C-alpha positions in Angstrom: 32.3 -3.8 11.4 33.7 -6.2 8.6 30.5 -8.6 8.9 28.6 -5.0 8.1 30.9 -4.3 5.2 30.5 -7.6 3.4 26.7 -7.7 3.9 26.8 -4.3 2.1 29.1 -5.7 -0.8 27.1 -8.9 -1.5 23.7 -6.5 -1.6 25.7 -4.2 -4.1 26.5 -7.3 -5.8 23.2 -9.5 -6.0 21.1 -5.9 -6.7 22.1 -5.2 -9.9 18.7 -3.7 -10.9 16.2 -4.6 -14.3 14.3 -2.7 -16.6 10.6 -3.6 -17.2 9.0 -1.2 -20.0 10.9 1.4 -22.2 12.5 3.2 -19.6 16.0 2.0 -17.6 16.4 1.5 -14.5 17.6 3.0 -11.5 20.2 2.0 -9.0 19.0 -0.6 -6.3 18.4 0.0 -3.0 19.1 -1.7 0.6 15.4 -2.2 2.4 15.0 -2.3 6.0 14.1 -5.7 7.3 15.0 -7.4 4.2 18.2 -9.4 3.2 17.0 -9.5 -0.7 18.1 -6.5 -2.4 15.4 -4.1 -3.9 15.2 -4.0 -7.5 13.8 -0.5 -9.2 13.0 -0.7 -12.6 10.3 1.5 -14.7 7.2 0.1 -16.1 6.5 2.6 -18.9 6.0 6.0 -16.6 5.9 3.9 -13.3 8.6 2.8 -11.2 8.7 0.0 -9.3 10.3 -1.3 -6.5 10.6 -5.2 -6.3 12.1 -8.0 -4.5 11.8 -11.9 -3.7 10.6 -14.7 -5.6 6.8 -16.6 -5.2 3.4 -15.7 -5.3 3.1 -12.1 -6.7 1.8 -9.3 -4.2 1.4 -5.7 -5.2 1.6 -2.9 -2.3 -0.1 0.5 -2.2 0.5 3.2 -0.3 -1.6 5.3 1.7 -2.3 9.2 0.1 0.1 11.2 -0.3 2.8 8.7 0.9 5.5 6.2 -1.2 6.2 2.9 -1.6 8.8 3.0 0.9 6.2 2.8 3.6 6.3 -1.0 3.1 10.0 -1.4 3.5 9.4 -3.8 6.5 6.3 -5.6 5.5 7.6 -6.2 2.1 10.7 -8.1 3.8 8.4 -10.1 6.0 6.6 -11.1 3.2 10.0 -12.3 1.1 11.0 -14.1 4.0 8.0 -16.2 3.6 8.2 -16.6 -0.1 6.6 -14.0 -2.0 7.4 -12.0 -4.7 6.6 -8.2 -3.3 6.5 -5.5 -6.3 5.4 -1.7 -5.4 4.5 0.7 -7.4 5.5 4.4 -7.1 2.5 6.6 -7.2 2.7 9.1 -9.7 4.9 12.1 -8.6 6.9 10.1 -6.5 10.4 8.7 -7.5 10.7 8.5 -11.0 6.9 7.6 -11.7 5.1 10.3 -13.4 1.9 10.5 -15.5 -1.5 13.2 -15.3 -1.8 14.6 -12.0 -5.1 16.1 -12.7 -8.1 15.1 -14.3 -7.7 12.0 -13.3 -9.7 9.1 -11.4 -9.0 6.1 -9.5 -9.4 4.1 -12.6 -6.5 5.9 -14.1 -4.5 4.8 -11.0 -5.9 1.3 -11.3 -4.8 1.0 -15.0 -0.7 2.1 -13.6 -1.3 -1.1 -11.1 -2.5 -3.2 -14.1 0.4 -2.4 -16.0 2.7 -3.1 -13.5 1.2 -6.7 -13.2 1.5 -7.3 -16.5 4.7 -6.1 -16.7 5.7 -9.1 -14.3 4.5 -12.1 -16.6 3.2 -14.0 -13.6 1.4 -17.0 -14.4 -0.9 -16.8 -11.0 -2.8 -13.4 -11.0 -1.2 -10.4 -7.8 -2.7 -10.3 -4.4 -3.5 -6.7 -4.5 -3.0 -4.9 -1.0 -4.0 -1.4 0.1 -3.3 0.5 2.7 -5.7 3.8 3.3 -6.1 5.2 0.1 -4.6 2.6 -1.4 -7.3 0.3 -0.3 -8.9 2.4 -3.0 -7.2 1.5 -5.8 -6.5 -1.5 -4.5 -10.2 -2.6 -5.1 -10.6 -0.4 -8.3 -8.0 -2.9 -10.0 -9.8 -5.6 -8.4 -13.0 -4.3 -10.4 -11.3 -3.3 -13.9 -8.9 -5.8 -13.9 -10.2 -8.8 -12.9 -7.9 -11.1 -14.8 -5.0 -9.8 -13.0 -6.1 -10.5 -9.3 -6.7 -13.5 -7.0 -7.2 -11.3 -4.0 -7.7 -7.9 -2.4 -6.0 -7.0 1.0 -7.9 -3.7 1.9 -5.7 -2.5 5.4 -7.0 0.3 7.5 -9.6 0.9 5.1 -12.2 3.7 6.0 -16.4 2.7 6.4 -18.5 3.9 4.2 -19.4 7.0 5.8 -16.8 8.3 8.7 -16.5 10.8 11.2 -16.5 14.2 10.2 -13.3 16.3 10.2 -10.8 13.2 10.1 -9.8 14.1 6.5 -8.6 17.3 7.6 -6.4 15.9 9.8 -5.0 13.5 6.8 -4.7 17.2 4.6 -2.6 18.8 7.2 -0.3 15.6 8.0 1.0 16.4 4.0 1.1 20.1 4.4 4.8 20.8 4.8 4.4 24.6 5.2 3.1 24.2 8.6 5.6 23.7 11.6 6.4 19.8 12.3 5.0 19.6 15.6 1.4 20.9 14.5 1.7 18.3 11.4 2.8 15.7 14.2 -0.3 16.8 16.1 -2.6 15.7 13.0 -0.5 12.9 12.4 -1.0 11.4 16.3 -4.4 12.2 15.9 -5.8 10.4 13.0 -3.0 7.8 12.0 -1.7 6.4 15.2 -2.9 4.7 18.8 -2.1 7.0 21.4 1.1 6.2 22.8 2.7 5.3 19.7 5.4 7.1 18.2 3.6 9.0 15.3 7.2 10.8 14.5 7.7 7.8 12.2 5.8 9.0 9.5 6.8 13.0 10.0 8.4 12.7 7.1 7.9 10.8 3.5 4.7 13.1 2.7 4.2 14.4 -0.8 1.9 17.3 -0.9 1.1 17.6 -4.7 0.6 13.6 -4.8 -1.9 13.8 -1.6 -3.9 16.6 -3.3 -3.9 14.5 -7.0 -4.7 11.4 -5.0 -7.5 13.1 -3.3 -9.1 15.0 -6.2 -9.0 11.3 -8.0 -11.4 10.0 -5.0 -13.7 13.0 -5.4 -13.9 12.2 -9.3 -15.1 8.8 -9.0 -18.1 7.1 -8.0 -17.6 5.5 -4.3 -19.9 2.6 -6.1 -17.6 2.1 -8.8 -14.8 1.0 -6.6 -16.4 -0.2 -3.3 -16.9 -3.9 -4.1 -13.5 -4.6 -4.8 -14.5 -7.0 -7.7 -15.9 -10.6 -7.4 -12.8 -12.3 -6.0 -11.7 -12.9 -2.1 -11.6 -9.9 -0.1 -9.7 -9.6 3.2 -10.7 -6.3 5.4 -7.9 -5.9 7.9 -8.7 -3.4 10.4 -6.8 -1.6 13.3 -8.7 -1.8 16.5 -8.4 1.6 17.3 -8.7 3.2 13.7 -11.0 6.4 14.3 -12.0 5.9 10.6 -13.6 2.6 11.6 -16.1 2.7 14.0 -16.9 -0.3 15.8 -20.3 -0.3 14.6 -19.3 -0.3 11.1 -16.7 -3.5 11.3 -18.9 -5.9 9.4 -20.5 -3.6 7.1 -18.3 -4.9 3.9 -18.9 -8.7 4.9 -22.5 -8.0 5.6 -23.1 -6.5 1.8 -20.6 -9.2 0.2 -21.0 -12.0 2.2 -18.6 -14.7 2.5 -16.1 -13.6 -0.1 -15.1 -11.4 2.5 -13.1 -11.9 5.6 -13.1 -9.7 8.9 -9.5 -9.4 11.0 -8.9 -6.8 13.6 -5.6 -5.9 14.6 -5.1 -4.9 18.1 -3.3 -2.5 19.7 -2.8 0.1 16.5 -4.4 3.4 14.6 -5.1 4.0 11.2 -1.6 4.0 10.2 -1.4 -0.2 11.1 1.4 -1.2 8.8 4.2 0.8 10.9 2.8 0.0 14.5 2.2 -3.9 13.8 4.0 -5.5 10.9 4.4 -8.5 12.2 0.6 -9.4 13.0 0.0 -7.5 9.4 2.1 -9.7 7.9 1.2 -12.9 9.5 -2.8 -11.8 9.0 -2.7 -11.7 5.1 -0.5 -14.5 4.5 -2.3 -16.7 6.4 -5.3 -15.5 4.6 -3.9 -16.1 1.3 -2.6 -19.8 1.8 -5.9 -20.5 3.2 -7.6 -19.4 -0.6 -5.2 -22.3 -2.1 -7.0 -25.0 0.1 
């Protein structure tokens, strides 16, 4: 008990929050799996969770979900000498901005503002999970000077089986009974046998709908390439959105700048299912870029 209280006291002492941009910061938050405190600051109208020192990594969450999905993964990166920043999507936490009539270009501009505010001499590694991979790729296209590489985590195939998106919609529909939502979460996000209840909470319906419409308002060809920088296509072995026959489609289209890595024993959620394997794969690939 005394040891736990001491850790909390140290976290509070070290976690004095900083503000970047015109808006004041909020109180720091402790993060599961990470010993370094999380700083909460504002870049314009975007709330940012940041921690660690070193090469810059930006993490972008799945549709309708927040930056907290990367709590454990961020901690693993920090332990390996990275600085991790996690912008909260518009409509989550203190992040604000237009939610209607927007495109992926607008969301990529939010990411670019966060990277610029970091003032890093080195471009960022941008990691996007599921819907976040669309924004990551859009950032690579629109702001190549800010990006050293793009990691797409559990990215769907260019054409994936019909009916899956409806389950994503139902996952975020909080008016439905939890039992019904859980069935959809289990169906499309988690490998059978894995505990899908860890994603029962943390959904933001208005954000999900806003992002869905932003995706529809943007031509797939605008973001599909991810720009011209190195790209890691990190796939889950049991991802329904990525049929086996489509695993090589991005590399086939864009050639050797694309690396494909398949993580076993995981579904479309991937990050909460295999955080250590995800961290190891991304860090190994990122460090190979420096050679």
